[in-house]
Each structure stands twice: as structure tokens, then as C-alpha cells.
DOSEZA-171422 format. One line per 2 residues: number of its first residue (from 1); their letters; for each residue x, y negated, z negated of N, C-alpha, C, CB. Coordinates in steps of 0.05 Angstrom, whole numbers. Glycine has a CB too. Layout:
REM residues N
NUM> a> X,Y,Z,X,Y,Z,X,Y,Z,X,Y,Z ~ ...
***
This chain:
REM residues 297
1> mt> -64,237,-1263,-58,209,-1251,-71,219,-1220,-20,198,-1251 ~ -90,199,-1212,-99,201,-1186,-85,179,-1169,-128,198,-1185
3> lt> -82,193,-1148,-64,176,-1123,-89,161,-1107,-42,201,-1098 ~ -86,139,-1102,-102,122,-1087,-89,113,-1066,-113,101,-1100
5> ah> -103,118,-1039,-91,106,-1012,-95,80,-1016,-103,115,-983 ~ -73,62,-1003,-75,32,-1001,-96,27,-980,-47,19,-993
7> pg> -112,7,-982,-133,1,-966,-124,-6,-935,-148,-22,-979 ~ -96,-13,-935,-85,-13,-907,-66,9,-897,-71,-38,-904
9> aa> -76,28,-909,-59,53,-900,-68,63,-871,-63,80,-922 ~ -89,61,-863,-103,71,-840,-92,56,-816,-134,68,-842
11> ep> -88,27,-818,-84,11,-802,-59,16,-784,-85,-9,-815 ~ -36,25,-793,-14,33,-780,-24,53,-757,5,45,-801
13> at> -34,74,-764,-44,95,-744,-65,84,-718,-61,115,-763 ~ -84,68,-729,-95,52,-710,-80,38,-689,-109,35,-723
15> al> -63,19,-701,-41,7,-685,-28,19,-665,-23,1,-698 ~ -23,44,-676,-2,62,-655,-25,73,-633,16,93,-674
17> rr> -51,78,-637,-69,89,-619,-73,63,-596,-96,99,-636 ~ -71,39,-609,-78,21,-587,-52,9,-572,-97,-2,-598
19> rp> -32,14,-584,-4,-1,-572,-3,3,-543,27,11,-586 ~ -6,27,-533,-1,34,-501,-19,12,-483,-13,68,-494
21> gl> -49,12,-492,-61,-4,-475,-49,-36,-476,-91,-3,-483 ~ -46,-45,-507,-41,-70,-507,-13,-76,-496,-44,-78,-533
23> rg> 2,-59,-494,29,-62,-483,25,-65,-456,47,-39,-489 ~ 9,-52,-441,6,-53,-410,-10,-80,-406,-12,-26,-398
25> lr> -26,-90,-421,-38,-118,-418,-18,-140,-424,-63,-121,-437 ~ -1,-136,-445,20,-155,-448,39,-157,-421,37,-148,-474
27> al> 45,-131,-413,64,-130,-389,54,-143,-366,69,-101,-381 ~ 23,-138,-361,12,-154,-339,14,-179,-343,-14,-149,-333
29> ga> 5,-191,-366,8,-222,-371,35,-232,-366,-1,-229,-399 ~ 54,-216,-375,78,-226,-375,92,-232,-346,94,-208,-390
31> qg> 78,-224,-327,91,-225,-304,80,-253,-288,88,-197,-288 ~ 62,-266,-302,51,-293,-289,28,-290,-283,64,-302,-266
33> pl> 13,-310,-284,-18,-312,-272,-20,-306,-237,-29,-347,-278 ~ 4,-311,-229,1,-303,-197,1,-274,-194,26,-314,-177
35> ft> 20,-260,-206,20,-232,-208,-4,-219,-215,39,-226,-227 ~ -17,-227,-238,-42,-217,-252,-63,-223,-229,-48,-234,-282
37> aa> -65,-246,-213,-86,-253,-197,-82,-232,-177,-85,-282,-186 ~ -60,-221,-163,-57,-207,-139,-70,-178,-147,-25,-207,-129
39> vl> -56,-166,-174,-68,-146,-183,-103,-143,-182,-57,-145,-207 ~ -112,-169,-197,-138,-165,-192,-155,-164,-166,-147,-181,-204
41> vl> -136,-179,-147,-145,-179,-118,-145,-152,-106,-128,-196,-101 ~ -126,-137,-114,-122,-111,-99,-144,-92,-108,-92,-98,-106
43> aa> -146,-94,-138,-169,-77,-154,-194,-84,-140,-172,-85,-189 ~ -198,-109,-135,-227,-115,-124,-227,-104,-93,-236,-150,-125
45> lv> -206,-106,-77,-207,-91,-49,-212,-63,-49,-183,-93,-33 ~ -198,-49,-70,-200,-17,-72,-234,-12,-78,-177,-3,-102
47> lv> -246,-30,-100,-271,-24,-106,-291,-31,-81,-278,-38,-132 ~ -283,-48,-69,-301,-55,-44,-299,-36,-24,-292,-81,-30
49> av> -274,-23,-16,-275,0,-2,-288,27,-10,-252,5,3 ~ -286,30,-35,-298,55,-45,-332,49,-45,-284,62,-78
51> fa> -340,26,-54,-367,25,-57,-380,14,-27,-374,5,-84 ~ -365,8,-7,-380,-7,13,-406,5,22,-363,-10,35
53> pl> -410,27,21,-434,37,32,-455,25,12,-433,70,34 ~ -453,25,-15,-474,15,-31,-476,-14,-33,-472,26,-58
55> ia> -456,-31,-27,-459,-59,-29,-464,-71,-4,-436,-72,-41 ~ -457,-59,22,-460,-73,44,-492,-78,49,-447,-57,67
57> py> -498,-101,56,-530,-109,60,-540,-94,89,-535,-148,62 ~ -524,-84,107,-531,-79,131,-518,-51,139,-525,-101,148
59> dp> -525,-36,159,-513,-20,171,-489,-33,189,-532,-7,184 ~ -462,-25,185,-439,-40,200,-445,-36,231,-409,-27,193
61> eg> -453,-15,238,-453,-6,267,-481,-16,276,-449,27,272 ~ -507,-25,268,-528,-31,276,-528,-57,290,-544,-29,257
63> md> -539,-54,314,-540,-78,334,-564,-86,332,-535,-73,362 ~ -568,-115,337,-593,-132,341,-585,-156,359,-605,-143,313
65> ls> -589,-148,385,-580,-170,407,-598,-196,403,-585,-158,441 ~ -617,-197,389,-632,-217,386,-623,-238,365,-657,-206,381
67> as> -603,-226,351,-591,-241,326,-563,-246,333,-594,-226,298 ~ -554,-242,360,-526,-247,366,-516,-273,359,-520,-243,394
69> lv> -494,-276,345,-476,-298,338,-492,-314,321,-464,-315,362 ~ -514,-305,304,-526,-323,282,-504,-333,265,-546,-308,265
71> gt> -509,-359,257,-493,-366,238,-498,-362,211,-489,-389,240 ~ -484,-368,187,-489,-364,158,-517,-371,152,-470,-380,140
73> sg> -527,-352,136,-557,-355,126,-563,-339,101,-578,-344,147 ~ -585,-340,91,-595,-320,66,-592,-294,78,-628,-324,53
75> dh> -598,-288,102,-602,-265,109,-566,-248,119,-627,-269,133 ~ -557,-268,130,-531,-261,138,-509,-280,127,-530,-259,167
77> ll> -496,-270,107,-478,-292,91,-456,-305,107,-462,-279,65 ~ -447,-280,127,-418,-289,139,-435,-296,169,-388,-260,141
79> gt> -454,-290,174,-462,-292,200,-464,-262,216,-443,-311,214 ~ -468,-264,244,-466,-242,259,-449,-242,281,-487,-235,267
81> dq> -439,-217,294,-427,-220,315,-438,-223,345,-413,-202,312 ~ -421,-215,366,-438,-216,392,-457,-198,395,-423,-213,414
83> sg> -453,-175,382,-475,-150,383,-501,-156,355,-453,-115,377 ~ -498,-172,344,-514,-179,324,-510,-162,301,-540,-179,331
85> rd> -488,-149,301,-483,-137,273,-475,-158,249,-458,-116,277 ~ -478,-152,224,-472,-168,205,-440,-167,199,-490,-161,182
87> vl> -428,-189,195,-404,-194,193,-393,-187,169,-401,-218,198 ~ -410,-188,147,-404,-181,119,-400,-152,117,-425,-189,100
89> sr> -422,-141,127,-423,-112,124,-405,-100,142,-450,-101,128 ~ -392,-107,162,-370,-94,173,-344,-106,164,-371,-94,201
91> ll> -342,-127,148,-322,-135,130,-317,-116,110,-329,-158,119 ~ -337,-106,96,-336,-91,73,-330,-65,78,-358,-91,59
93> hg> -344,-54,100,-331,-28,114,-304,-29,122,-345,-22,138 ~ -300,-49,136,-272,-49,146,-251,-47,127,-267,-72,160
95> ar> -255,-52,100,-235,-48,79,-231,-16,75,-246,-62,51 ~ -247,2,85,-238,29,81,-217,33,102,-261,50,82
97> tg> -222,30,129,-199,38,146,-177,21,143,-206,37,174 ~ -185,-5,133,-156,-23,131,-140,-13,108,-160,-56,126
99> ll> -149,1,87,-132,5,71,-123,36,70,-142,-6,48 ~ -142,54,80,-139,83,79,-114,86,101,-168,100,87
101> gp> -111,75,124,-92,81,141,-63,74,126,-98,65,167 ~ -61,48,115,-36,39,103,-29,59,80,-39,9,91
103> ll> -48,69,64,-43,82,42,-30,113,54,-72,82,23 ~ -44,120,73,-32,149,87,-3,143,94,-48,160,117
105> vv> 5,121,108,30,114,115,49,110,93,30,93,131 ~ 42,97,70,58,95,53,68,118,35,50,78,41
107> av> 43,133,33,44,161,16,65,180,33,9,178,13 ~ 62,181,59,79,201,74,108,189,76,67,207,106
109> st> 111,166,82,138,154,87,152,157,56,136,119,99 ~ 135,152,30,152,149,12,159,175,1,144,131,-6
111> vl> 144,197,7,150,227,-2,172,233,17,124,251,-1 ~ 168,232,38,194,241,59,222,224,55,185,234,93
113> gt> 212,196,49,239,179,48,255,187,21,232,143,47 ~ 239,189,1,249,197,-28,266,221,-24,225,204,-50
115> al> 255,244,-11,267,269,-11,291,265,7,248,291,-1 ~ 290,257,26,313,250,44,338,239,30,304,231,64
117> gv> 326,216,18,344,196,5,363,205,-18,328,175,-5 ~ 344,225,-33,356,240,-60,376,261,-47,330,257,-81
119> ia> 369,276,-26,384,293,-18,412,285,-4,368,307,-2 ~ 407,258,11,432,250,20,450,239,-2,427,229,41
121> gw> 439,226,-23,456,210,-43,467,230,-61,440,188,-60 ~ 451,257,-66,461,276,-89,483,293,-77,437,297,-102
123> rg> 475,302,-54,491,323,-37,518,307,-28,473,334,-9 ~ 519,289,-11,536,275,-1,552,291,18,548,263,-20
125> gw> 573,284,32,583,300,50,569,304,78,587,322,38 ~ 567,324,94,554,327,118,526,320,111,557,354,131
127> ad> 510,333,91,487,322,90,480,295,92,479,328,71 ~ 498,280,76,497,251,76,492,237,106,523,241,64
129> tl> 521,245,117,521,237,145,503,240,166,537,245,153 ~ 492,266,164,472,279,181,445,259,178,466,313,171
131> ls> 434,259,152,411,245,143,414,216,151,407,248,113 ~ 437,204,146,439,173,148,442,169,177,465,160,131
133> rs> 452,182,197,458,178,223,424,184,235,486,201,235 ~ 412,203,224,381,208,235,365,183,228,365,235,220
135> md> 364,173,201,355,150,195,361,122,209,362,149,174 ~ 385,117,216,393,97,238,380,102,266,425,99,242
137> lv> 381,127,272,369,135,297,337,122,297,370,171,299 ~ 326,130,278,296,119,275,293,90,274,283,129,250
139> fa> 313,76,262,311,47,255,316,38,283,334,35,231 ~ 328,49,306,334,36,327,305,32,345,358,51,341
141> ip> 291,47,340,262,50,355,244,33,342,249,79,355 ~ 231,16,352,211,2,341,183,16,337,208,-21,356
143> gl> 173,16,310,148,36,302,126,26,323,135,31,266 ~ 122,5,326,96,-1,342,102,7,372,88,-34,339
145> lv> 125,10,383,126,24,406,123,57,405,151,17,418 ~ 130,64,385,124,95,378,98,100,377,135,105,352
147> ai> 85,85,360,57,84,358,41,86,386,50,59,344 ~ 49,62,403,35,61,431,40,89,447,47,34,451
149> ml> 65,100,448,75,122,464,55,148,452,110,125,461 ~ 50,149,424,38,171,412,9,170,420,42,172,381
151> va> -3,145,423,-30,141,421,-36,154,454,-40,104,412 ~ -10,148,470,-17,151,502,-21,186,504,13,137,527
153> vv> -9,195,478,-5,227,485,-33,238,469,29,243,471 ~ -39,229,445,-58,241,426,-84,226,433,-48,236,395
155> gs> -86,204,445,-109,188,445,-113,169,422,-130,205,448 ~ -130,147,427,-135,120,406,-148,136,382,-159,91,420
157> gm> -141,123,362,-156,132,333,-133,121,311,-163,173,329 ~ -140,134,290,-124,127,266,-104,149,266,-141,126,239
159> tg> -106,173,276,-83,191,273,-54,183,285,-92,217,285 ~ -54,181,310,-30,175,324,-15,147,309,-40,169,357
161> pv> -28,126,304,-14,103,291,-6,104,264,-28,81,292 ~ -18,122,250,-13,131,221,16,149,224,-41,149,208
163> va> 17,170,239,38,185,241,60,166,251,33,208,257 ~ 59,155,268,77,138,279,92,121,262,65,123,295
165> ma> 74,104,245,84,86,225,93,101,203,63,67,216 ~ 82,125,194,99,137,172,128,144,181,85,163,162
167> va> 131,152,204,161,161,214,179,135,214,160,174,247 ~ 165,115,221,179,89,223,189,76,194,159,68,238
169> yt> 169,80,175,177,70,151,189,92,132,155,57,138 ~ 194,113,139,212,133,125,238,124,118,215,157,141
171> py> 252,115,141,284,105,138,282,85,116,299,90,166 ~ 266,65,112,267,41,94,268,52,66,241,22,99
173> vg> 250,73,64,252,90,34,274,99,31,235,113,29 ~ 280,116,53,306,136,50,335,120,47,309,157,78
175> rl> 333,97,58,359,82,48,360,68,28,369,66,63 ~ 339,60,15,338,50,-12,342,74,-34,311,36,-16
177> vr> 330,92,-31,332,119,-50,360,129,-49,312,144,-41 ~ 372,131,-27,399,138,-20,415,122,-39,406,133,11
179> gi> 417,97,-34,433,80,-47,431,85,-79,424,52,-38 ~ 407,84,-88,401,86,-118,412,110,-129,373,84,-125
181> ar> 409,132,-113,414,162,-122,448,162,-124,401,188,-96 ~ 461,150,-104,488,151,-110,496,135,-128,503,147,-90
183> qe> 485,113,-136,494,100,-162,487,117,-185,482,72,-165 ~ 462,127,-188,454,144,-211,474,168,-216,425,154,-207
185> ka> 479,178,-195,499,204,-193,526,195,-210,507,212,-157 ~ 532,173,-209,565,165,-219,558,157,-248,584,136,-199
187> rp> 531,158,-262,528,150,-287,538,173,-303,499,141,-293 ~ 554,167,-329,554,188,-343,533,208,-359,568,181,-355
189> yl> 512,198,-361,487,218,-369,486,241,-353,459,204,-367 ~ 483,233,-325,479,254,-305,503,275,-307,476,240,-274
191> ea> 528,263,-311,550,281,-307,552,299,-335,578,264,-301 ~ 542,292,-355,537,305,-380,520,329,-377,525,287,-400
193> yr> 494,322,-361,475,345,-356,491,362,-339,446,336,-341 ~ 506,360,-321,518,377,-303,541,394,-315,528,361,-281
195> vq> 555,380,-336,574,395,-349,559,414,-368,593,378,-363 ~ 535,415,-379,516,429,-392,509,451,-382,497,416,-396
197> gw> 513,450,-352,505,470,-335,478,469,-322,506,492,-348 ~ 468,447,-323,440,444,-307,441,442,-282,425,421,-314
199> sg> 424,452,-267,424,452,-237,418,430,-228,410,469,-224 ~ 432,421,-197,421,393,-189,395,392,-186,431,383,-164
201> wt> 381,412,-179,349,405,-177,333,401,-198,335,424,-164 ~ 342,412,-227,333,404,-248,341,374,-260,339,424,-264
203> ic> 364,368,-256,375,337,-263,359,319,-244,411,332,-257 ~ 351,326,-218,339,306,-202,309,304,-209,344,313,-171
205> vr> 304,321,-214,270,325,-220,261,311,-246,262,359,-225 ~ 280,320,-265,272,310,-292,283,287,-298,276,327,-313
207> hl> 306,274,-286,322,249,-294,328,232,-273,346,255,-306 ~ 334,238,-252,339,223,-229,314,209,-214,353,241,-210
209> lp> 296,230,-209,270,217,-196,253,194,-214,248,242,-190 ~ 252,202,-242,236,184,-261,252,156,-264,233,200,-293
211> ni> 275,155,-263,292,132,-262,290,112,-236,321,142,-265 ~ 289,123,-212,287,108,-191,259,105,-182,304,119,-172
213> ap> 237,118,-195,209,115,-187,202,81,-190,188,136,-208 ~ 207,65,-209,199,38,-210,212,25,-186,207,24,-236
215> tv> 234,28,-177,245,17,-153,230,22,-124,272,26,-153 ~ 220,49,-123,209,60,-100,180,50,-104,213,93,-97
217> la> 167,49,-126,144,37,-125,139,9,-119,135,40,-146 ~ 159,-7,-126,158,-39,-112,163,-39,-89,176,-59,-122
219> qs> 180,-21,-75,182,-21,-43,161,-11,-31,205,-5,-32 ~ 146,10,-41,123,20,-30,100,-2,-32,116,46,-45
221> am> 94,-17,-51,72,-36,-48,80,-57,-26,66,-50,-77 ~ 107,-65,-26,112,-88,-3,110,-69,26,148,-106,-7
223> nf> 114,-47,25,110,-27,51,82,-30,60,116,6,44 ~ 64,-28,36,38,-23,42,25,-45,54,24,-14,20
225> gy> 34,-72,51,25,-99,63,37,-98,95,39,-128,43 ~ 66,-89,97,72,-85,127,56,-67,141,99,-76,132
227> al> 51,-42,130,39,-23,145,7,-32,152,41,5,128 ~ -3,-46,135,-32,-58,139,-31,-77,162,-44,-74,112
229> md> -11,-91,164,-8,-115,187,-4,-97,214,23,-139,180 ~ 15,-76,212,21,-62,237,-7,-43,248,50,-42,229
231> la> -17,-37,228,-40,-20,239,-63,-36,244,-47,2,222 ~ -64,-61,232,-87,-77,244,-77,-89,271,-97,-102,222
233> al> -51,-97,278,-41,-103,305,-48,-82,324,-13,-107,305 ~ -45,-58,318,-52,-35,336,-77,-32,342,-44,-11,328
235> sf> -95,-40,323,-127,-37,329,-134,-59,344,-147,-37,304 ~ -122,-84,342,-127,-109,354,-119,-104,386,-110,-133,339
237> lg> -100,-91,389,-87,-79,416,-105,-59,430,-58,-64,409 ~ -122,-50,415,-138,-25,419,-126,2,420,-151,-27,444
239> fg> -108,7,405,-94,32,405,-102,44,378,-61,28,409 ~ -111,25,361,-118,40,332,-146,46,327,-110,23,308
241> vq> -161,41,307,-189,49,298,-211,36,326,-197,32,263 ~ -227,52,337,-242,43,364,-268,31,354,-248,69,386
243> pp> -281,16,368,-308,7,360,-324,31,367,-319,-20,375 ~ -347,30,353,-363,9,336,-350,13,311,-396,13,334
245> ta> -332,30,303,-324,35,274,-314,3,264,-297,62,271 ~ -321,-1,239,-314,-26,227,-285,-27,221,-330,-30,202
247> dw> -265,-47,234,-240,-43,223,-229,-76,224,-222,-20,243 ~ -217,-87,207,-205,-110,204,-194,-121,235,-183,-106,181
249> ga> -174,-102,243,-159,-110,266,-173,-111,290,-138,-94,269 ~ -192,-90,296,-212,-88,316,-232,-113,315,-227,-59,312
251> mi> -239,-118,291,-259,-143,289,-249,-169,298,-269,-148,260 ~ -225,-173,292,-208,-196,305,-209,-198,337,-175,-193,296
253> ne> -202,-173,346,-204,-174,373,-233,-180,387,-194,-151,381 ~ -251,-165,374,-279,-168,381,-290,-195,375,-295,-148,368
255> gq> -277,-213,360,-286,-241,350,-273,-262,371,-276,-248,316 ~ -257,-252,386,-241,-272,405,-263,-287,425,-216,-254,424
257> sa> -278,-270,436,-300,-285,454,-316,-301,434,-321,-263,471 ~ -322,-293,412,-342,-308,396,-334,-333,391,-348,-295,371
259> iq> -303,-340,387,-292,-365,382,-298,-385,400,-267,-364,379 ~ -297,-376,428,-303,-395,454,-327,-401,453,-297,-385,481
261> qg> -349,-389,438,-376,-396,433,-381,-410,412,-391,-376,431 ~ -359,-420,397,-361,-438,373,-369,-419,347,-386,-461,378
263> am> -364,-392,350,-371,-377,324,-344,-368,317,-395,-351,326 ~ -335,-378,289,-308,-372,284,-307,-350,260,-292,-399,278
265> lp> -329,-342,246,-328,-325,225,-323,-294,236,-354,-328,208 ~ -334,-291,257,-329,-257,262,-296,-252,264,-344,-245,295
267> al> -282,-270,275,-252,-269,276,-240,-277,249,-241,-287,299 ~ -252,-300,240,-240,-310,216,-239,-293,189,-253,-334,211
269> ap> -262,-278,185,-264,-265,160,-249,-246,159,-288,-257,153 ~ -245,-227,179,-224,-203,176,-195,-218,178,-228,-178,202
271> sf> -188,-238,192,-163,-247,191,-156,-255,159,-160,-270,212 ~ -175,-268,148,-173,-281,118,-166,-252,100,-208,-299,107
273> ai> -183,-230,107,-180,-210,91,-151,-193,94,-202,-194,97 ~ -143,-197,116,-114,-181,120,-96,-201,105,-103,-177,155
275> vl> -97,-227,113,-77,-243,98,-77,-237,67,-84,-273,103 ~ -101,-240,57,-105,-238,28,-90,-213,19,-136,-237,19
277> av> -94,-186,32,-86,-163,23,-57,-159,24,-98,-143,36 ~ -46,-173,50,-20,-170,53,-3,-193,29,-15,-176,85
279> va> -10,-212,23,2,-231,7,-4,-222,-23,-7,-260,14 ~ -24,-203,-30,-28,-193,-56,-7,-168,-57,-62,-184,-61
281> fg> -5,-154,-42,12,-130,-38,44,-142,-43,7,-116,-5 ~ 49,-162,-28,76,-177,-27,82,-180,-57,76,-207,-10
283> iv> 64,-197,-69,66,-211,-97,70,-186,-118,36,-231,-105 ~ 54,-168,-115,55,-143,-131,84,-129,-130,33,-123,-122
285> ge> 90,-125,-102,117,-112,-102,139,-129,-108,123,-101,-77 ~ 143,-154,-108,163,-173,-120,158,-174,-146,162,-200,-110
287> gi> 133,-177,-162,135,-174,-190,148,-152,-201,113,-175,-200 ~ 139,-128,-188,152,-106,-201,184,-106,-197,140,-79,-190
289> ad> 190,-112,-175,221,-118,-169,232,-134,-190,226,-133,-143 ~ 221,-157,-194,231,-177,-217,235,-159,-244,208,-202,-224
291> ri> 214,-150,-250,214,-137,-274,238,-119,-278,189,-124,-276 ~ 239,-102,-255,265,-82,-256,291,-96,-257,267,-64,-231
293> ak> 289,-121,-245,313,-129,-246,322,-148,-274,315,-143,-220 ~ 304,-154,-290,302,-166,-313,311,-144,-337,273,-178,-316
295> re> 297,-120,-330,306,-96,-347,332,-87,-346,292,-75,-341 ~ 346,-91,-321,375,-79,-320,390,-100,-325,386,-65,-294
297> r> 389,-124,-331,403,-144,-342,418,-140,-374,383,-166,-341
***
């Protein structure tokens, strides 16, 4: 007797292989069109930042005083600034500094805040008290003020503001992680691992951190938008990225005088880019937080 495979026997395996990708697309669509649009906007901003040297029509620092404050045209889609530099090219290149700075701030503050929060929440006692009071002390000092003082010491540029903002944002992540870690520590499944003789380090790395990661990701997405605004404000004030390097905050500062001459785009274009990025990060962060809240109900 010959056994013949059913014609649809291979379909379940194929479905299993495709399921992760389909699940991700369904999860993206389930958050609503606004969340999907925000994700697409952020993806586009990242691509622009990565490929800016390839897609920018002009050198962002190339000056042509004879073309100062030229309006929109086929050669300059967003016009030029006071120095005759193409606004579109500077806007595209400004995405690199505009996103890189907040990325460094969020990466450093998330790693430090998560480590401090887990230690404080898991260990408790004097470690919790010491770390909590230290974070309260950092909270009491405005991050922008710390950045300005640090710039006075190390000089203008991206380094000082990024370090200051990373320190300022660490307590936000640390407090959040501390609270979640204390809640998770009281759950029976973690106590079961401790009874089995697992070390606290192993439990935290293999079980506690994966469980709090989605919440930290949501907070980090929102922090990204806040950090972008803070760093842009510092560049606007002259403490961040310095001209002639293209940066959204510095472009707004440079475009102030152009507004008085009737040219709006040199300042309006980077302002719109900042608002768009901040709103998109906020929507993504809120969407992730809502998904976590629905899962826990």
C-alpha cells in the first residue's frame, strides 16, 4: 500500500514560516492608522538621515551669496538661506544631527536608568534609598541648565549637550524601571526561581528585563521626542551644533533674520521637521504603551 501525501500537507509549514511577519503586520495595523503613519514617518526620517549625502541636491555648506534668499524654484525646491545655501539640502543633512543626538541621549539614559532601576527595585534596602535619593537630586537640576554649564566647560558642540541630557533623562527611566521591578519581584513566578536556587543576576537578565523591556521601549520612544526638542533648543541658543554644520535647531536660529526679509522657509522648514518628528515619536510611544496596557488587562 502506497501512502500519498495530502495536497495541502505542505501548507501548514509554509503558514508557520510566514506567520511571524504577518503577525507583525497585523500588530502594526491593529494600532490604528495614526500609529502606522507615525511609524512610516519615522522610517522615512531614518532613511533620509542615512542617505542624505546621496539624495541632497547640493552641498549643505556650499555658499552662493548671489543666490541669497532665492524663493522656491526648480533648482531650489525650498529656496535658499541668507548665505545662498540650499534649504532642502541642509534640511536633509540636518536630519543626521537632529536624530543622532537624541539617539545617543536615549541609548545612554535607557541603559543607565534601566541598570539603576533594576538594582534599586531588586535589591531594596540601602541600595534603593541611595539610588532613589540620587535620582531625586538629578531631578532637582534642570537638564538644560546642566547642558549650558557643561558647554561652558567643554565648549560648544554635540558632546556637552548630549552628555548633560543623558544624565538628565536617566532618572526618568530609572524611576519607571524601579517601580516595575518592585512589582515584578513580588510575583510568584520570580519567587519560584529564587526557591530553585537561581541567582538574582540570572533571574533579572533572563526574566525580569525581558518582561519590562516593552514598557521601557515605550518610555524611550517618548524620551526621544523630548530629547530632540531639548537638543534643538540648545542648538537654537548657540550651545549645540555650530554653523556651518546643518542642524535643525541652528537652522531656525539662522532663519530668524530671513523672516524679517519676507523669507519664511529657512526657519519654517526645520521647525516643521522638528514638530513632525516629535509628534511621530510621541504617537509611537503612546501606541506601545496602550498595547502594553491592553495586554495586561
